[in-house]
N, CA, C and O of each residue as an XYZ file, in Angstrom:
556
protein
N      25.129      3.468      1.948
C      25.340      2.429      0.951
C      26.456      1.565      1.322
O      27.440      2.030      1.896
N      26.347      0.293      1.015
C      27.347     -0.654      1.323
C      27.913     -1.217      0.055
O      27.285     -1.141     -1.001
N      29.097     -1.783      0.144
C      29.799     -2.397     -1.004
C      29.365     -3.900     -1.074
O      29.692     -4.591     -2.039
N      28.646     -4.378     -0.068
C      28.272     -5.790     -0.058
C      26.919     -6.119     -0.709
O      26.282     -7.115     -0.367
N      26.503     -5.286     -1.629
C      25.241     -5.563     -2.284
C      23.940     -5.208     -1.567
O      22.875     -5.766     -1.834
N      24.077     -4.233     -0.623
C      22.876     -3.776      0.066
C      22.960     -2.297      0.354
O      24.049     -1.754      0.545
N      21.798     -1.635      0.387
C      21.760     -0.263      0.704
C      21.203     -0.125      2.052
O      20.289     -0.864      2.420
N      21.723      0.819      2.839
C      21.207      1.166      4.211
C      20.072      2.188      4.014
O      20.311      3.227      3.399
N      18.862      1.938      4.503
C      17.799      2.858      4.390
C      17.856      3.963      5.420
O      18.291      3.719      6.545
N      17.450      5.125      5.092
C      17.411      6.210      5.990
C      16.275      5.969      6.945
O      15.371      5.166      6.716
N      16.373      6.738      8.075
C      15.257      6.718      9.020
C      13.948      7.075      8.412
O      12.928      6.468      8.738
N      13.940      8.038      7.542
C      12.740      8.542      6.878
C      12.118      7.368      6.009
O      10.911      7.126      6.010
N      13.011      6.694      5.301
C      12.562      5.476      4.493
C      11.990      4.456      5.342
O      10.914      3.941      5.040
N      12.638      4.120      6.400
C      12.087      3.105      7.398
C      10.824      3.494      7.884
O       9.920      2.658      7.870
N      10.597      4.729      8.348
C       9.346      5.205      8.919
C       8.250      5.127      7.902
O       7.129      4.746      8.238
N       8.546      5.493      6.599
C       7.564      5.375      5.551
C       7.161      3.943      5.369
O       5.963      3.667      5.290
N       8.096      2.998      5.296
C       7.711      1.624      5.079
C       6.950      1.071      6.275
O       6.027      0.283      6.067
N       7.272      1.429      7.508
C       6.552      1.035      8.704
C       5.134      1.598      8.631
O       4.167      0.908      8.955
N       5.021      2.817      8.217
C       3.658      3.390      8.208
C       2.779      2.896      7.094
O       1.559      3.017      7.204
N       3.339      2.324      5.981
C       2.643      1.791      4.901
C       2.238      0.390      5.095
O       1.341     -0.073      4.390
N       2.849     -0.361      6.034
C       2.620     -1.723      6.282
C       1.504     -1.962      7.360
O       1.051     -1.049      8.051
N       1.098     -3.284      7.443
C       0.191     -3.684      8.450
C       0.498     -5.052      9.108
O      -0.152     -5.430     10.083
N       1.521     -5.808      8.552
C       1.812     -7.057      8.989
C       3.446     -7.126      9.238
O       4.276     -6.684      8.443
N       3.728     -7.732     10.427
C       5.087     -7.847     10.773
C       5.301     -8.995     11.779
O       4.374     -9.757     12.053
N       6.483     -9.113     12.309
C       6.835    -10.080     13.271
C       7.468     -9.499     14.487
O       8.350     -8.649     14.365
N       7.038     -9.938     15.726
C       7.537     -9.505     16.985
C       8.488    -10.661     17.445
O       8.074    -11.819     17.501
N       9.706    -10.338     17.754
C      10.668    -11.359     18.211
C      10.824    -11.040     19.757
O      11.223     -9.948     20.160
N      10.494    -12.030     20.533
C      10.523    -11.927     22.007
C      11.373    -13.061     22.626
O      11.485    -14.161     22.084
N      11.951    -12.735     23.767
C      12.789    -13.701     24.511
C      12.152    -13.798     25.847
O      12.157    -12.827     26.603
N      11.590    -14.957     26.181
C      11.206    -15.215     27.489
C      11.973    -16.437     28.097
O      11.806    -17.568     27.639
N      12.799    -16.185     29.119
C      13.697    -17.181     29.608
C      14.688    -17.495     28.524
O      15.312    -16.601     27.951
N      14.829    -18.770     28.246
C      15.803    -19.251     27.266
C      15.161    -19.321     25.823
O      15.887    -19.577     24.862
N      13.866    -19.107     25.667
C      13.164    -19.296     24.405
C      13.028    -17.970     23.682
O      12.616    -16.953     24.240
N      13.396    -18.035     22.408
C      13.194    -16.921     21.451
C      12.150    -17.251     20.527
O      12.210    -18.310     19.902
N      11.106    -16.373     20.364
C      10.104    -16.628     19.374
C       9.792    -15.507     18.527
O       9.797    -14.363     18.982
N       9.509    -15.772     17.273
C       9.134    -14.689     16.261
C       7.714    -14.998     15.939
O       7.365    -16.069     15.442
N       6.844    -13.947     16.263
C       5.353    -14.133     16.254
C       4.742    -13.139     15.277
O       5.042    -11.948     15.369
N       3.907    -13.569     14.356
C       3.254    -12.685     13.439
C       2.188    -11.874     14.129
O       1.467    -12.379     14.990
N       2.088    -10.591     13.743
C       1.096     -9.658     14.113
C       0.592     -8.696     13.054
O       1.347     -8.304     12.165
N      -0.692     -8.304     13.137
C      -1.044     -7.157     12.405
C      -0.817     -5.894     13.227
O      -1.223     -5.857     14.389
N      -0.251     -4.966     12.733
C       0.113     -3.782     13.474
C      -0.295     -2.439     12.898
O      -0.776     -2.381     11.766
N      -0.115     -1.343     13.653
C      -0.291      0.063     13.227
C       0.857      0.885     13.869
O       1.489      0.475     14.842
N       1.074      2.034     13.277
C       1.947      2.973     13.980
C       1.159      4.179     14.566
O       0.433      4.858     13.840
N       1.300      4.411     15.776
C       0.683      5.508     16.481
C       1.778      6.255     17.233
O       2.509      5.706     18.058
N       1.845      7.551     16.895
C       2.847      8.475     17.510
C       4.205      7.888     17.445
O       4.958      7.979     18.415
N       4.558      7.288     16.350
C       5.908      6.707     16.096
C       6.203      5.375     16.777
O       7.314      4.857     16.669
N       5.237      4.828     17.464
C       5.318      3.534     18.093
C       4.495      2.523     17.368
O       3.496      2.837     16.720
N       4.973      1.194     17.503
C       4.205      0.117     16.933
C       3.114     -0.328     17.964
O       3.395     -0.398     19.160
N       1.920     -0.615     17.508
C       0.917     -1.145     18.354
C       0.331     -2.362     17.671
O       0.271     -2.461     16.445
N      -0.120     -3.330     18.560
C      -0.779     -4.458     18.025
C      -1.590     -5.171     19.008
O      -1.323     -5.107     20.208
N      -2.646     -5.903     18.514
C      -3.586     -6.611     19.456
C      -2.980     -8.019     19.753
O      -2.242     -8.596     18.955
N      -3.349     -8.525     20.957
C      -2.857     -9.846     21.336
C      -3.820    -10.365     22.285
O      -4.740     -9.675     22.724
N      -3.599    -11.698     22.641
C      -4.318    -12.331     23.772
C      -3.226    -12.788     24.763
O      -2.028    -12.723     24.489
N      -3.722    -13.261     25.949
C      -2.771    -13.740     26.915
C      -1.757    -14.761     26.285
O      -2.184    -15.710     25.628
N      -0.485    -14.576     26.474
C       0.563    -15.496     25.950
C       1.884    -14.829     25.974
O       2.150    -13.915     26.754
N       2.708    -15.314     25.093
C       4.140    -14.781     25.064
C       4.219    -13.361     24.808
O       4.956    -12.694     25.535
N       3.545    -12.780     23.848
C       3.592    -11.336     23.496
C       3.147    -10.515     24.662
O       3.806     -9.534     25.005
N       2.059    -10.873     25.286
C       1.580    -10.118     26.494
C       2.478    -10.230     27.628
O       2.719     -9.243     28.322
N       3.022    -11.442     27.878
C       4.017    -11.573     28.944
C       5.151    -10.690     28.807
O       5.568    -10.045     29.769
N       5.695    -10.629     27.608
C       6.784     -9.712     27.282
C       6.383     -8.211     27.590
O       7.175     -7.436     28.127
N       5.147     -7.869     27.229
C       4.742     -6.465     27.499
C       4.566     -6.263     28.979
O       4.975     -5.207     29.462
N       4.027     -7.121     29.713
C       3.828     -6.992     31.169
C       5.253     -6.907     31.817
O       5.423     -6.124     32.751
N       6.190     -7.612     31.397
C       7.605     -7.545     31.898
C       8.355     -6.350     31.305
O       9.496     -6.091     31.687
N       7.723     -5.615     30.370
C       8.384     -4.525     29.763
C       9.673     -4.860     29.117
O      10.656     -4.123     29.191
N       9.647     -6.057     28.441
C      10.873     -6.613     27.791
C      11.256     -5.858     26.618
O      10.457     -5.153     26.001
N      12.485     -6.003     26.302
C      13.097     -5.392     24.960
C      12.731     -6.468     23.922
O      13.012     -7.659     24.058
N      12.108     -5.961     22.917
C      11.753     -6.814     21.784
C      12.275     -6.330     20.436
O      12.669     -5.169     20.322
N      12.290     -7.160     19.437
C      12.586     -6.735     18.121
C      11.277     -6.873     17.253
O      10.529     -7.838     17.408
N      11.029     -5.898     16.351
C       9.911     -5.973     15.480
C      10.427     -5.850     14.062
O      11.291     -5.007     13.821
N       9.933     -6.671     13.065
C      10.509     -6.654     11.743
C       9.429     -6.703     10.709
O       8.442     -7.416     10.889
N       9.577     -5.966      9.624
C       8.724     -6.100      8.461
C       9.678     -6.223      7.215
O      10.818     -5.759      7.218
N       9.165     -6.831      6.239
C      10.019     -7.015      4.957
C       9.187     -7.168      3.774
O       7.973     -7.344      3.880
N       9.805     -7.106      2.606
C       9.189     -7.417      1.380
C      10.216     -8.165      0.516
O      11.208     -7.624      0.027
N       9.886     -9.459      0.373
C      10.867    -10.316     -0.434
C      10.937    -10.030     -1.873
O      11.959    -10.291     -2.508
N       9.810     -9.462     -2.465
C       9.851     -9.196     -3.840
C      10.739     -7.894     -4.121
O      11.474     -7.815     -5.106
N      10.609     -6.913     -3.198
C      11.497     -5.784     -3.405
C      12.823     -5.849     -2.748
O      13.703     -5.047     -3.059
N      13.021     -6.837     -1.786
C      14.291     -7.145     -1.206
C      14.708     -6.065     -0.074
O      15.848     -5.610      0.022
N      13.688     -5.739      0.719
C      14.032     -4.836      1.858
C      13.506     -5.319      3.183
O      12.564     -6.109      3.254
N      14.135     -4.826      4.235
C      13.691     -5.238      5.590
C      13.908     -4.068      6.462
O      14.923     -3.385      6.323
N      12.958     -3.779      7.411
C      13.071     -2.801      8.493
C      13.003     -3.475      9.777
O      12.141     -4.329      9.987
N      13.930     -3.113     10.716
C      13.887     -3.761     12.002
C      13.923     -2.604     13.074
O      14.672     -1.630     12.994
N      13.002     -2.841     14.107
C      12.930     -1.915     15.205
C      13.230     -2.680     16.511
O      12.840     -3.837     16.670
N      13.895     -2.040     17.389
C      14.237     -2.616     18.716
C      13.787     -1.673     19.769
O      14.076     -0.483     19.650
N      13.113     -2.089     20.780
C      12.729     -1.245     21.835
C      11.916     -1.947     22.914
O      11.574     -3.112     22.705
N      11.577     -1.345     24.043
C      10.855     -1.970     25.075
C       9.392     -2.040     24.693
O       8.929     -1.177     23.949
N       8.632     -3.034     25.168
C       7.192     -3.071     24.928
C       6.488     -2.949     26.216
O       7.039     -3.249     27.275
N       5.249     -2.502     26.140
C       4.387     -2.436     27.355
C       2.925     -2.621     26.909
O       2.535     -2.350     25.773
N       2.149     -3.106     27.894
C       0.745     -3.130     27.627
C       0.113     -1.796     27.712
O       0.372     -1.030     28.640
N      -0.761     -1.488     26.703
C      -1.578     -0.294     26.771
C      -2.768     -0.448     27.625
O      -3.602     -1.328     27.411
N      -2.863      0.495     28.700
C      -3.952      0.322     29.631
C      -4.898      1.501     29.758
O      -5.998      1.316     30.279
N      -4.543      2.710     29.316
C      -5.374      3.910     29.417
C      -6.532      3.722     28.361
O      -6.246      3.370     27.217
N      -7.693      3.928     28.697
C      -8.847      3.768     27.926
C      -8.714      4.521     26.590
O      -8.979      3.968     25.522
N      -8.282      5.838     26.682
C      -8.117      6.638     25.506
C      -7.141      6.092     24.548
O      -7.375      6.154     23.341
N      -5.950      5.508     25.056
C      -4.950      4.935     24.227
C      -5.434      3.630     23.589
O      -5.133      3.337     22.432
N      -6.180      2.866     24.359
C      -6.738      1.612     23.808
C      -7.696      1.964     22.658
O      -7.625      1.376     21.578
N      -8.575      2.914     22.901
C      -9.478      3.328     21.823
C      -8.770      3.821     20.524
O      -9.165      3.483     19.407
N      -7.732      4.615     20.729
C      -6.908      5.137     19.565
C      -6.238      3.972     18.851
O      -6.163      3.978     17.623
N      -5.745      2.966     19.585
C      -5.058      1.819     18.985
C      -6.096      0.967     18.225
O      -5.795      0.521     17.119
N      -7.315      0.721     18.775
C      -8.304     -0.082     18.193
C      -8.688      0.568     16.834
O      -8.805     -0.099     15.807
N      -8.880      1.929     16.893
C      -9.322      2.574     15.657
C      -8.220      2.499     14.593
O      -8.508      2.280     13.416
N      -6.933      2.686     15.015
C      -5.853      2.557     14.018
C      -5.702      1.188     13.455
O      -5.413      1.012     12.271
N      -5.906      0.170     14.342
C      -5.695     -1.210     13.835
C      -6.903     -1.654     12.934
O      -6.715     -2.469     12.031
N      -8.057     -1.154     13.162
C      -9.183     -1.534     12.280
C      -9.557     -2.932     12.655
O      -9.478     -3.377     13.800
N      -9.997     -3.636     11.534
C     -10.547     -4.977     11.695
C      -9.480     -6.126     11.397
O      -9.831     -7.305     11.358
N      -8.293     -5.766     11.210
C      -7.287     -6.760     10.805
C      -6.665     -7.350     12.055
O      -5.784     -6.740     12.661
N      -7.124     -8.550     12.451
C      -6.444     -9.410     13.446
C      -7.003    -10.781     13.199
O      -8.041    -10.972     12.566
N      -6.273    -11.712     13.724
C      -6.721    -13.153     13.597
C      -7.961    -13.413     14.525
O      -8.216    -12.649     15.456
N      -8.647    -14.412     14.267
C      -9.810    -14.860     15.061
C      -9.337    -14.984     16.533
O      -8.179    -15.209     16.885
N     -10.335    -14.816     17.280
C     -10.041    -14.952     18.750
C     -10.203    -13.670     19.497
O     -10.391    -12.629     18.867
N     -10.145    -13.677     20.762
C     -10.479    -12.477     21.559
C      -9.576    -11.264     21.325
O     -10.050    -10.158     21.066
N      -8.246    -11.499     21.424
C      -7.217    -10.423     21.107
C      -7.665     -9.075     21.669
O      -7.707     -8.092     20.929
N      -7.997     -9.005     22.949
C      -8.477     -7.760     23.478
C      -7.456     -6.902     24.142
O      -7.781     -5.816     24.621
N      -6.169     -7.371     24.193
C      -5.135     -6.573     24.796
C      -4.262     -5.918     23.754
O      -4.018     -6.478     22.685
N      -3.790     -4.716     24.077
C      -3.004     -3.961     23.110
C      -1.569     -3.776     23.706
O      -1.382     -3.429     24.872
N      -0.572     -4.036     22.806
C       0.851     -3.803     23.185
C       1.473     -2.724     22.389
O       1.208     -2.637     21.190
N       2.254     -1.924     22.946
C       2.983     -0.829     22.291
C       4.502     -1.165     22.354
O       5.038     -1.523     23.403
N       5.150     -1.033     21.201
C       6.637     -1.124     21.244
C       7.127      0.306     21.018
O       6.825      0.956     20.017
N       7.883      0.746     21.983
C       8.497      2.075     21.882
C       9.887      2.032     21.135
O      10.866      1.446     21.598
N       9.878      2.650     20.039
C      10.933      2.522     19.085
C      12.266      3.231     19.704
O      12.291      4.439     19.940
N      13.282      2.433     19.925
C      14.568      2.994     20.382
C      15.532      3.025     19.236
O      16.229      4.013     19.006
N      15.564      1.868     18.481
C      16.506      1.823     17.359
C      15.744      1.333     16.158
O      14.958      0.390     16.254
N      15.967      1.963     15.033
C      15.268      1.631     13.734
C      16.323      1.550     12.667
O      17.114      2.470     12.458
N      16.310      0.375     11.972
C      17.309      0.243     10.870
C      16.626     -0.447      9.709
O      15.629     -1.138      9.919
N      17.102     -0.294      8.540
C      16.554     -0.923      7.375
C      17.673     -1.167      6.368
O      18.697     -0.484      6.356
N      17.437     -2.154      5.535
C      18.392     -2.627      4.503
C      17.583     -2.961      3.187
O      16.452     -3.441      3.258
N      18.154     -2.711      2.081
C      17.645     -3.105      0.736
C      18.729     -3.826      0.090
O      19.843     -3.310     -0.004
N      18.451     -5.090     -0.402
C      19.360     -5.815     -1.163
C      19.352     -5.347     -2.614
O      18.282     -5.157     -3.193
N      20.528     -5.158     -3.210
C      20.568     -4.766     -4.577
C      20.616     -5.991     -5.443
O      21.293     -6.949     -5.069
N      19.948     -6.033     -6.574
C      19.917     -7.165     -7.414
C      21.261     -7.158     -8.208
O      21.664     -6.115     -8.721
N      21.939     -8.313     -8.304
C      23.191     -8.212     -9.143
C      22.827     -8.213    -10.571
O      21.849     -8.814    -11.016
N      23.656     -7.511    -11.273
C      23.497     -7.481    -12.730
C      24.523     -8.463    -13.286
O      25.733     -8.245    -13.233
N      23.979     -9.554    -13.820
C      24.792    -10.631    -14.298
C      24.791    -10.735    -15.824
O      23.713    -10.950    -16.377
N      25.804    -10.614    -16.489
C      25.798    -10.769    -17.947
C      26.189    -12.177    -18.368
O      25.985    -12.582    -19.513
N      26.756    -12.917    -17.416
C      27.262    -14.314    -17.750
C      26.202    -15.343    -17.243
O      26.499    -16.537    -17.280
N      25.017    -14.960    -16.785
C      24.069    -15.970    -16.316
C      23.380    -16.629    -17.500
O      22.935    -15.946    -18.422
N      23.290    -17.960    -17.476
C      22.677    -18.681    -18.590
C      21.093    -18.387    -18.564
O      20.476    -18.190    -17.517
N      20.546    -18.380    -19.773
C      19.092    -18.254    -19.829
C      18.495    -19.593    -19.366
O      18.914    -20.669    -19.794
N      17.523    -19.482    -18.493
C      16.814    -20.704    -18.000
C      15.362    -20.738    -18.435
O      14.607    -19.821    -18.109
N      14.963    -21.727    -19.132
C      13.537    -21.650    -19.659
C      12.569    -21.791    -18.540
O      11.358    -21.755    -18.761
């Protein structure tokens, strides 16, 4: 817990939130460019997997780049962030497992490649709502 209006989530809480979600953002750095890209995801064996097509996310996977993955809920005021290397899933059995876990949720287009993010660091925060007795009523 922090004195600055936020609570630090335990690893168990972070894992539960990651497992309950299906939409997040992958943050990748290729050269001097940093991009935050939306993905539908699933968790398999403690790692994040998502479908993609050729482009920035797949290039990061082929290069086995360190990436950040983030999910959040603005209504409840929490965020979970994962950092770790990513790689392309190539084994047929692993691809089949990922496709089954991901189901039918992905944007239009081919998206036939699977990327796995290996979790090295996981952290989460929840903002606490301030209790204000001096706040004016706003109609």
